MARVONU-57882 format. One record per residue (C-alpha): x, y, z; residue number from 1; residue in one letter. Coordinates in steps of 0.02 Angstrom, whole numbers, plus 50000, padded with zeros to 5 digits. Layout:
<rs>
> X, Y, Z, NUM, A $
...
</rs>
This chain:
<rs>
> 51482, 49286, 50229, 1, M $
> 51333, 49205, 50180, 2, V $
> 51260, 49170, 50002, 3, K $
> 51107, 49118, 49932, 4, V $
> 51124, 49035, 49758, 5, V $
> 50975, 48996, 49644, 6, K $
> 50998, 48878, 49505, 7, F $
> 50862, 48882, 49342, 8, G $
> 50806, 48736, 49258, 9, G $
> 50936, 48733, 49123, 10, S $
> 51062, 48723, 49257, 11, S $
> 50988, 48569, 49328, 12, L $
> 50924, 48491, 49170, 13, A $
> 51031, 48335, 49175, 14, S $
> 51162, 48240, 49282, 15, A $
> 51288, 48335, 49188, 16, E $
> 51213, 48501, 49237, 17, Q $
> 51193, 48430, 49418, 18, F $
> 51392, 48405, 49416, 19, R $
> 51432, 48581, 49366, 20, K $
> 51315, 48641, 49505, 21, V $
> 51385, 48549, 49637, 22, A $
> 51565, 48608, 49581, 23, D $
> 51506, 48782, 49598, 24, I $
> 51422, 48758, 49772, 25, I $
> 51569, 48670, 49845, 26, H $
> 51704, 48792, 49787, 27, S $
> 51643, 48929, 49890, 28, D $
> 51590, 48873, 50080, 29, E $
> 51493, 49034, 50091, 30, S $
> 51361, 48969, 49968, 31, R $
> 51249, 48888, 50110, 32, R $
> 51073, 48895, 50040, 33, Y $
> 51027, 48829, 49880, 34, V $
> 50864, 48848, 49784, 35, V $
> 50828, 48739, 49635, 36, P $
> 50712, 48744, 49498, 37, S $
> 50640, 48600, 49402, 38, A $
> 50741, 48518, 49268, 39, P $
> 50725, 48616, 49103, 40, G $
> 50771, 48573, 48933, 41, K $
> 50915, 48472, 48894, 42, R $
> 50906, 48510, 48701, 43, F $
> 50810, 48614, 48597, 44, A $
> 50664, 48500, 48563, 45, A $
> 50648, 48433, 48744, 46, D $
> 50506, 48482, 48860, 47, T $
> 50532, 48552, 49035, 48, K $
> 50479, 48453, 49171, 49, V $
> 50358, 48583, 49224, 50, T $
> 50271, 48581, 49069, 51, D $
> 50268, 48384, 49081, 52, M $
> 50177, 48395, 49247, 53, L $
> 50053, 48519, 49182, 54, Y $
> 50012, 48398, 49033, 55, G $
> 50004, 48256, 49152, 56, C $
> 49883, 48335, 49277, 57, Y $
> 49765, 48393, 49131, 58, E $
> 49742, 48214, 49082, 59, L $
> 49722, 48167, 49264, 60, A $
> 49581, 48304, 49290, 61, A $
> 49488, 48246, 49143, 62, K $
> 49493, 48060, 49211, 63, G $
> 49614, 48009, 49060, 64, K $
> 49755, 47873, 49091, 65, N $
> 49912, 47975, 49112, 66, F $
> 50030, 47828, 49154, 67, D $
> 50144, 47849, 48998, 68, K $
> 50160, 48029, 49027, 69, E $
> 50209, 48008, 49203, 70, F $
> 50322, 47877, 49175, 71, D $
> 50414, 47996, 49060, 72, A $
> 50428, 48117, 49208, 73, I $
> 50498, 47981, 49324, 74, K $
> 50623, 47929, 49194, 75, E $
> 50691, 48103, 49192, 76, R $
> 50727, 48099, 49383, 77, Y $
> 50780, 47925, 49395, 78, Y $
> 50908, 47952, 49261, 79, S $
> 51001, 48094, 49338, 80, I $
> 51002, 47997, 49512, 81, I $
> 51073, 47834, 49417, 82, G $
> 51197, 47927, 49323, 83, E $
> 51263, 48026, 49473, 84, L $
> 51241, 47870, 49601, 85, N $
> 51138, 47954, 49721, 86, I $
> 51077, 47853, 49870, 87, D $
> 50889, 47905, 49869, 88, I $
> 50727, 47825, 49843, 89, D $
> 50598, 47944, 49777, 90, I $
> 50470, 47803, 49727, 91, E $
> 50355, 47837, 49867, 92, K $
> 50358, 48023, 49830, 93, E $
> 50305, 47974, 49648, 94, F $
> 50149, 47872, 49735, 95, D $
> 50083, 48019, 49824, 96, T $
> 50087, 48125, 49682, 97, I $
> 50011, 48008, 49576, 98, K $
> 49865, 47990, 49696, 99, A $
> 49855, 48186, 49714, 100, C $
> 49837, 48194, 49528, 101, F $
> 49689, 48076, 49527, 102, I $
> 49624, 48168, 49677, 103, G $
> 49628, 48329, 49578, 104, K $
> 49742, 48421, 49694, 105, A $
> 49766, 48573, 49581, 106, G $
> 49881, 48639, 49435, 107, R $
> 49989, 48724, 49566, 108, D $
> 50013, 48578, 49666, 109, Y $
> 50067, 48490, 49497, 110, A $
> 50190, 48618, 49442, 111, A $
> 50276, 48627, 49607, 112, S $
> 50317, 48434, 49608, 113, R $
> 50458, 48473, 49483, 114, G $
> 50540, 48588, 49604, 115, E $
> 50499, 48487, 49747, 116, Y $
> 50580, 48322, 49676, 117, L $
> 50730, 48411, 49611, 118, N $
> 50763, 48481, 49797, 119, G $
> 50745, 48313, 49854, 120, L $
> 50877, 48243, 49723, 121, V $
> 50989, 48399, 49745, 122, L $
> 51003, 48390, 49938, 123, A $
> 51043, 48192, 49926, 124, A $
> 51188, 48240, 49791, 125, Y $
> 51265, 48372, 49901, 126, L $
> 51232, 48317, 50073, 127, G $
> 51128, 48458, 50107, 128, Y $
> 50966, 48484, 50224, 129, T $
> 50798, 48475, 50129, 130, F $
> 50679, 48606, 50170, 131, V $
> 50499, 48618, 50098, 132, D $
> 50455, 48807, 50068, 133, P $
> 50261, 48754, 50103, 134, A $
> 50331, 48760, 50282, 135, E $
> 50393, 48941, 50273, 136, M $
> 50336, 49025, 50116, 137, V $
> 50162, 49094, 50138, 138, F $
> 50020, 49163, 50046, 139, F $
> 49862, 49255, 50108, 140, A $
> 49685, 49202, 50091, 141, E $
> 49670, 49318, 49933, 142, D $
> 49832, 49225, 49859, 143, G $
> 49954, 49366, 49890, 144, S $
> 50107, 49339, 49949, 145, F $
> 50122, 49356, 50150, 146, D $
> 50296, 49441, 50158, 147, S $
> 50292, 49488, 50348, 148, D $
> 50239, 49301, 50405, 149, R $
> 50359, 49229, 50270, 150, T $
> 50514, 49325, 50317, 151, F $
> 50504, 49290, 50501, 152, A $
> 50462, 49094, 50460, 153, A $
> 50618, 49089, 50347, 154, V $
> 50734, 49157, 50478, 155, G $
> 50662, 49051, 50615, 156, E $
> 50665, 48889, 50516, 157, R $
> 50847, 48902, 50434, 158, L $
> 50938, 48995, 50587, 159, K $
> 50998, 48819, 50640, 160, D $
> 51025, 48757, 50482, 161, I $
> 51217, 48769, 50417, 162, E $
> 51176, 48705, 50247, 163, R $
> 50990, 48677, 50155, 164, A $
> 50914, 48654, 49987, 165, V $
> 50752, 48757, 49983, 166, V $
> 50655, 48708, 49810, 167, P $
> 50590, 48873, 49713, 168, G $
> 50418, 48916, 49637, 169, F $
> 50295, 48880, 49778, 170, Y $
> 50231, 48909, 49938, 171, G $
> 50068, 48861, 50044, 172, S $
> 49891, 48936, 50079, 173, M $
> 49810, 48960, 50244, 174, P $
> 49720, 48801, 50217, 175, N $
> 49899, 48699, 50180, 176, D $
> 49856, 48681, 50004, 177, T $
> 50008, 48729, 49868, 178, I $
> 50003, 48895, 49796, 179, K $
> 50137, 48934, 49659, 180, T $
> 50209, 49119, 49596, 181, F $
> 50204, 49139, 49421, 182, S $
> 50316, 49054, 49299, 183, R $
> 50508, 49088, 49339, 184, G $
> 50456, 49112, 49515, 185, G $
> 50604, 49025, 49581, 186, S $
> 50696, 49191, 49561, 187, D $
> 50563, 49250, 49693, 188, I $
> 50594, 49098, 49811, 189, T $
> 50781, 49133, 49798, 190, G $
> 50759, 49315, 49836, 191, S $
> 50645, 49275, 49986, 192, I $
> 50770, 49162, 50072, 193, V $
> 50899, 49291, 50053, 194, A $
> 50802, 49414, 50135, 195, A $
> 50746, 49298, 50266, 196, G $
> 50916, 49235, 50308, 197, T $
> 51009, 49403, 50311, 198, G $
> 51122, 49348, 50171, 199, A $
> 51274, 49456, 50103, 200, D $
> 51235, 49415, 49916, 201, L $
> 51096, 49326, 49819, 202, Y $
> 51182, 49231, 49648, 203, E $
> 51065, 49188, 49525, 204, N $
> 51138, 49050, 49405, 205, W $
> 51071, 49030, 49235, 206, T $
> 51135, 49001, 49072, 207, D $
> 51171, 49178, 49023, 208, T $
> 51323, 49279, 49088, 209, S $
> 51197, 49415, 49160, 210, G $
> 51110, 49541, 49070, 211, F $
> 51166, 49610, 48889, 212, L $
> 51137, 49792, 48842, 213, V $
> 51011, 49742, 48711, 214, C $
> 50923, 49563, 48665, 215, D $
> 51055, 49459, 48559, 216, P $
> 50900, 49415, 48450, 217, R $
> 50891, 49587, 48386, 218, I $
> 51074, 49658, 48402, 219, V $
> 51220, 49548, 48362, 220, N $
> 51333, 49487, 48507, 221, D $
> 51290, 49636, 48622, 222, P $
> 51404, 49693, 48764, 223, Q $
> 51375, 49630, 48938, 224, P $
> 51313, 49748, 49065, 225, I $
> 51425, 49724, 49224, 226, R $
> 51325, 49827, 49347, 227, T $
> 51147, 49881, 49352, 228, I $
> 51029, 49975, 49472, 229, T $
> 50879, 49901, 49540, 230, Y $
> 50783, 50064, 49458, 231, R $
> 50867, 50025, 49284, 232, E $
> 50828, 49830, 49292, 233, L $
> 50652, 49875, 49330, 234, R $
> 50631, 49989, 49168, 235, E $
> 50724, 49855, 49072, 236, L $
> 50610, 49708, 49144, 237, S $
> 50459, 49817, 49114, 238, Y $
> 50502, 49821, 48949, 239, M $
> 50544, 49651, 48911, 240, G $
> 50716, 49606, 48978, 241, A $
> 50680, 49430, 49043, 242, S $
> 50837, 49366, 49120, 243, V $
> 50771, 49383, 49303, 244, F $
> 50591, 49379, 49358, 245, H $
> 50557, 49562, 49401, 246, E $
> 50456, 49527, 49558, 247, D $
> 50627, 49458, 49636, 248, A $
> 50685, 49621, 49661, 249, I $
> 50599, 49685, 49796, 250, F $
> 50634, 49571, 49946, 251, P $
> 50815, 49592, 49916, 252, V $
> 50802, 49779, 49880, 253, R $
> 50702, 49815, 50027, 254, K $
> 50852, 49713, 50132, 255, A $
> 50993, 49798, 50035, 256, G $
> 51063, 49634, 49975, 257, I $
> 51138, 49631, 49802, 258, P $
> 51124, 49511, 49671, 259, I $
> 51234, 49419, 49541, 260, N $
> 51181, 49355, 49386, 261, I $
> 51308, 49215, 49342, 262, K $
> 51318, 49077, 49201, 263, N $
> 51319, 48885, 49267, 264, T $
> 51415, 48839, 49092, 265, N $
> 51542, 48978, 49123, 266, K $
> 51564, 49003, 49316, 267, P $
> 51715, 49108, 49284, 268, G $
> 51620, 49253, 49197, 269, D $
> 51592, 49390, 49320, 270, P $
> 51402, 49411, 49266, 271, G $
> 51295, 49558, 49298, 272, T $
> 51296, 49639, 49489, 273, F $
> 51125, 49704, 49526, 274, I $
> 51142, 49848, 49670, 275, V $
> 51018, 49990, 49754, 276, D $
> 51154, 50111, 49701, 277, T $
> 51333, 50130, 49647, 278, T $
> 51474, 50256, 49632, 279, S $
> 51540, 50163, 49483, 280, Q $
> 51508, 50250, 49322, 281, K $
> 51431, 50137, 49190, 282, P $
> 51546, 50089, 49036, 283, L $
> 51432, 50169, 48914, 284, Y $
> 51318, 50316, 48930, 285, T $
> 51168, 50198, 48918, 286, I $
> 51148, 50046, 49026, 287, T $
> 51026, 49945, 48917, 288, G $
> 50891, 49952, 48767, 289, I $
> 50731, 49839, 48777, 290, A $
> 50571, 49858, 48695, 291, G $
> 50404, 49781, 48654, 292, K $
> 50285, 49786, 48507, 293, K $
> 50095, 49772, 48506, 294, G $
> 50046, 49947, 48561, 295, F $
> 49917, 50066, 48500, 296, A $
> 49904, 50254, 48528, 297, V $
> 49735, 50352, 48564, 298, V $
> 49784, 50531, 48505, 299, N $
> 49643, 50658, 48577, 300, I $
> 49636, 50843, 48535, 301, E $
> 49547, 50982, 48608, 302, K $
> 49560, 51164, 48616, 303, D $
> 49595, 51241, 48793, 304, M $
> 49606, 51062, 48866, 305, M $
> 49740, 51127, 48989, 306, N $
> 49621, 51247, 49064, 307, N $
> 49482, 51115, 49076, 308, E $
> 49490, 51057, 49264, 309, L $
> 49472, 50856, 49269, 310, G $
> 49508, 50835, 49080, 311, F $
> 49634, 50702, 49113, 312, G $
> 49547, 50615, 49248, 313, R $
> 49384, 50591, 49142, 314, R $
> 49496, 50529, 48987, 315, V $
> 49594, 50391, 49103, 316, L $
> 49413, 50356, 49170, 317, E $
> 49346, 50283, 49011, 318, Q $
> 49499, 50166, 48992, 319, F $
> 49478, 50103, 49183, 320, E $
> 49277, 50076, 49160, 321, K $
> 49323, 49947, 49025, 322, N $
> 49472, 49883, 49109, 323, G $
> 49606, 49928, 48997, 324, V $
> 49777, 49998, 49071, 325, S $
> 49869, 50124, 48989, 326, F $
> 50055, 50118, 48982, 327, E $
> 50104, 50310, 48938, 328, H $
> 50022, 50469, 48927, 329, M $
> 50112, 50606, 48830, 330, P $
> 50027, 50765, 48811, 331, S $
> 50031, 50942, 48755, 332, G $
> 49933, 51098, 48779, 333, I $
> 49787, 51052, 48675, 334, D $
> 49830, 50868, 48657, 335, T $
> 49840, 50699, 48759, 336, M $
> 49895, 50531, 48706, 337, S $
> 49854, 50368, 48778, 338, V $
> 49962, 50219, 48742, 339, I $
> 49886, 50058, 48768, 340, V $
> 49915, 49873, 48739, 341, H $
> 49824, 49854, 48569, 342, Q $
> 49753, 49681, 48593, 343, S $
> 49672, 49750, 48745, 344, E $
> 49624, 49895, 48666, 345, F $
> 49530, 49822, 48518, 346, A $
> 49421, 49719, 48625, 347, E $
> 49345, 49861, 48699, 348, K $
> 49369, 50000, 48560, 349, E $
> 49198, 50076, 48528, 350, Q $
> 49147, 50075, 48714, 351, E $
> 49304, 50183, 48757, 352, I $
> 49273, 50287, 48603, 353, L $
> 49087, 50303, 48644, 354, A $
> 49129, 50354, 48829, 355, G $
> 49276, 50481, 48778, 356, L $
> 49152, 50567, 48655, 357, H $
> 49029, 50563, 48792, 358, R $
> 49115, 50627, 48943, 359, N $
> 49256, 50731, 48857, 360, C $
> 49179, 50805, 48705, 361, H $
> 49351, 50802, 48609, 362, P $
> 49368, 50894, 48447, 363, D $
> 49456, 50752, 48364, 364, L $
> 49505, 50577, 48415, 365, I $
> 49643, 50479, 48301, 366, D $
> 49706, 50303, 48329, 367, I $
> 49875, 50239, 48264, 368, E $
> 49913, 50051, 48274, 369, T $
> 50063, 49937, 48271, 370, D $
> 50168, 50042, 48372, 371, L $
> 50335, 49975, 48444, 372, A $
> 50404, 50067, 48610, 373, L $
> 50581, 50061, 48653, 374, I $
> 50654, 50112, 48818, 375, A $
> 50832, 50166, 48822, 376, V $
> 50888, 50162, 49001, 377, V $
> 51046, 50212, 49092, 378, G $
> 51095, 50305, 49261, 379, R $
> 51227, 50396, 49168, 380, G $
> 51104, 50486, 49047, 381, M $
> 51072, 50619, 49182, 382, K $
> 51248, 50679, 49192, 383, S $
> 51277, 50667, 48982, 384, E $
> 51240, 50809, 48891, 385, R $
> 51147, 50786, 48711, 386, G $
> 51087, 50611, 48743, 387, T $
> 50919, 50626, 48676, 388, A $
> 50998, 50717, 48527, 389, G $
> 51106, 50584, 48496, 390, R $
> 50959, 50461, 48491, 391, I $
> 50863, 50545, 48386, 392, F $
> 51008, 50571, 48258, 393, S $
> 51042, 50408, 48253, 394, A $
> 50860, 50359, 48218, 395, L $
> 50853, 50484, 48079, 396, A $
> 51023, 50425, 48003, 397, H $
> 50943, 50253, 47989, 398, A $
> 50783, 50324, 47924, 399, H $
> 50677, 50281, 48055, 400, V $
> 50527, 50393, 48099, 401, N $
> 50485, 50440, 48286, 402, V $
> 50303, 50433, 48331, 403, K $
> 50316, 50460, 48517, 404, M $
> 50430, 50529, 48642, 405, I $
> 50415, 50492, 48830, 406, D $
> 50540, 50541, 48961, 407, Q $
> 50520, 50531, 49143, 408, G $
> 50579, 50664, 49285, 409, S $
> 50707, 50556, 49334, 410, S $
> 50804, 50561, 49176, 411, E $
> 50826, 50377, 49199, 412, L $
> 50752, 50323, 49044, 413, N $
> 50683, 50382, 48870, 414, I $
> 50544, 50293, 48787, 415, I $
> 50525, 50305, 48605, 416, I $
> 50377, 50247, 48496, 417, G $
> 50412, 50193, 48314, 418, V $
> 50322, 50091, 48189, 419, N $
> 50324, 49892, 48234, 420, E $
> 50430, 49862, 48058, 421, K $
> 50564, 49981, 48113, 422, D $
> 50582, 49909, 48293, 423, F $
> 50741, 49796, 48258, 424, E $
> 50826, 49934, 48141, 425, K $
> 50796, 50072, 48291, 426, A $
> 50858, 49954, 48416, 427, C $
> 51020, 49930, 48314, 428, N $
> 51045, 50116, 48275, 429, A $
> 51040, 50162, 48458, 430, I $
> 51160, 50019, 48513, 431, Y $
> 51283, 50072, 48369, 432, E $
> 51279, 50250, 48426, 433, I $
> 51303, 50223, 48611, 434, F $
> 51412, 50057, 48618, 435, V $
> 51490, 50017, 48439, 436, L $
> 51565, 50200, 48438, 437, Q $
> 51640, 50182, 48602, 438, R $
> 51738, 50010, 48572, 439, L $
</rs>
């Protein structure tokens, strides 16, 4: 069995955390390929190394002295090396990085050095081979990820290496400059290495024991999710659940490789398995609840709208012309509602409204603001009668007014719109009726 294991910044923030990581890796011989992030926060008021690098580079790019800030970054790594008594000298690496900062090598290069240095240190500590992802994770000229070239290169580069450390977060452009993924992109690198090596399992180690049914900042001590499908995760991630970078799903999903989200500080916890499909029935009717605030609804009314060919296209065309994407579009016979991010819409509000009047000739346009959307997601909802009824009953009992309902044909999720002031109350009401009443 071959496992690819990725460790987040909190898992590698200090020498103590390095020891935990090493114990986890050495406890299972199948954990052959390790993807580290840059050191994260050691305590609440601490600063992540990636942010320290960004700050350093900003000073360098402006021609200002950054010696103090750069020395603080060096100290983070040397403290780990010293406490672990690792036989490695990275002073020349720091000299190169400093010269590249002065030469304005770019923000992506600066940010990537956190993972690069941590990879060198971890490889030396584990006794594994260090492999620079710039040699095998490739981006196209337009900055998009070059998947075909990358997967072939990863397989070729690692096929004869028994155990390797591959830093996360970055790769290279055709001109050999460094290009990073978005923040949290080490998850993506782990997924790429898993797909490229044909791994049996991708373990993603972080500071939580997998996914929870709801955000613990909203619901007190929510229950864990043991198994979730890629489709369910996609829905929850889109609506704000952020334990795992959603773009990291695609490489392993295509290869049929399951993911296990685990807790570095509680390695005995089962965590959450993310799978393509499963015969396991969920413990509850729903799998998870997630949501976001900050939406607006543009309600459009016009008699005989349903008989007017191309009406919907003309409506959405006005949003497209102004660079505003829509989130949902529930509709009736003579009504259509377009839900958008309020901040994006506000900048182009009058241009869009003028375009709607000019091209669609509605009888009425009404705008509602300060809307929160809540996604109730679960593969068990399809086979359970009365799910929607239970949701709305719980919300009515909690005195929450439902402003919008949208359910896809897959019956995998129900999107509910409520006033922002009722967001937390609504999430707790839904959690209580589906989870607490089943415990």
